[in-house]
C-alpha positions, 0 to 999 in steps of 0.5 A: 957726342951728347948732342940733346940738352934739356930744360924744364922751364915750366915752374911759375916763379911765384918768387918774382911775382908780380913781374912773372903773372904774365911773363916766364921767369926763364925771359927775366933779362940779366942786364940785355940778354934773357936767363934762359939765353945764358943757359941755351948759350952755355949748351951751345958751348959744351957742343949740344945742338938738339934744345928740348924744353918742357914748358907750361901755361904761359910759356910762349915767350920763350918758343917765341924767342928761339924764332925769327921776329921778320918784322923786328929785324925788317924794322932795324935792318941796315942799323946799328941794333943788328949786333944785338941780335947775333948771339940769339941768331946763331942760336936759331941758325945752329940749333933745333929747339923743341917743345913738351909741355908738362901739365901739372908741376910734380917736381924736377923728376917729373919734369925730366921725365916728361922730357922723355919723347924729346931726348930718347935713348942717348945721355943729355945736357940739363940746365936749370936757367934759374941758374946762371954760371959763368966760366973762364974758359971751359963753361960749366956744362963743358966740364961735365960733358969731359968728365962723363966721357971719361966716366961714361955715367951721369955727373952732376955739379956741385959747391960748396954752400953755408952750412945752414943752407943746406935745405935749399938743395939735394946735397951729396957725400962721395969719395973724392978721386981727384981734387974736386971729383967725386964719387957719390954715394950719398944724396939727401934732398934738402936736408936740415943741417944736421942731416946733411952728410957735407955741405956739397950742394947739386946745382942746376947743371947735369949730364944724365944716362938715359935709364934715368927715365926708367928710374924716375918712372919708379920713383914715388913722391919724395919731399913736398910731395914731388918727385925729386930728381935727387932720389932718383938719382940715388938709385944709380950713385947705389952702383956707383954711377954718379959723378960729382964735379966742383966746377970752375966758375961762378954760379948766381941763383937768380931763382931769387932776388938777392941773387939775380941783382947780384947776376946783374951787377956781375955781368954788366960789370964784367960781361956788359961793359965788355962787348962792343958791340952793347955799347952801340 
């Protein structure tokens, strides 16, 4: 079983300045819960209990969040406010949290390579907290885990995007082996619409096999001078070792203001108002 999940959380979050000047973008709340907690909950629900974070300067709020706050808990002990901490305490009690620091922002591929010492030589999940995924039934990461158990290779989550937005994503094409499941043969990072092989875009959920670390080490900087995970995954795809899953669920791009507001409204109406403990 896949037990480890990597969270690259070293980015600056410049699209949310000035809020992110002193607060990690991953700690921005969707209603009353930080983005990164949604991601950890998704990983936990997919059977993962070892949460590994690649952080950067100014990110101390993340390890503080996944730790016990004795003063706060003593202050609210015996009140209805204790209910608000049930979810985070469940994660703290059942997961381990490890951290390493990415000294320079050199792209997602470099961030994943930085986490190698926390991951080891087993397949692992990757969650980009900017992408908030809400699914009924199996979570998006759980859907990828199921496909990894079947195909025993790297699995990426994809969704259809408007053709004029392909320049924002890694874009794939491949053979559809069954409805919504593709064996990838081409991956291009942020292609112009005329160069995109399809409108199937990779979003921030992955199951990676550990050989990806050696591949990243040999991958030269690509678009924007950064080490792109898409370029490394293309090496695996050439050997037929990448499966893409058109997942079931909703995904919100919370790295953008519009997506963040859309996610907040959706979660308030569909999750928060139906959670009795949130109304106390």
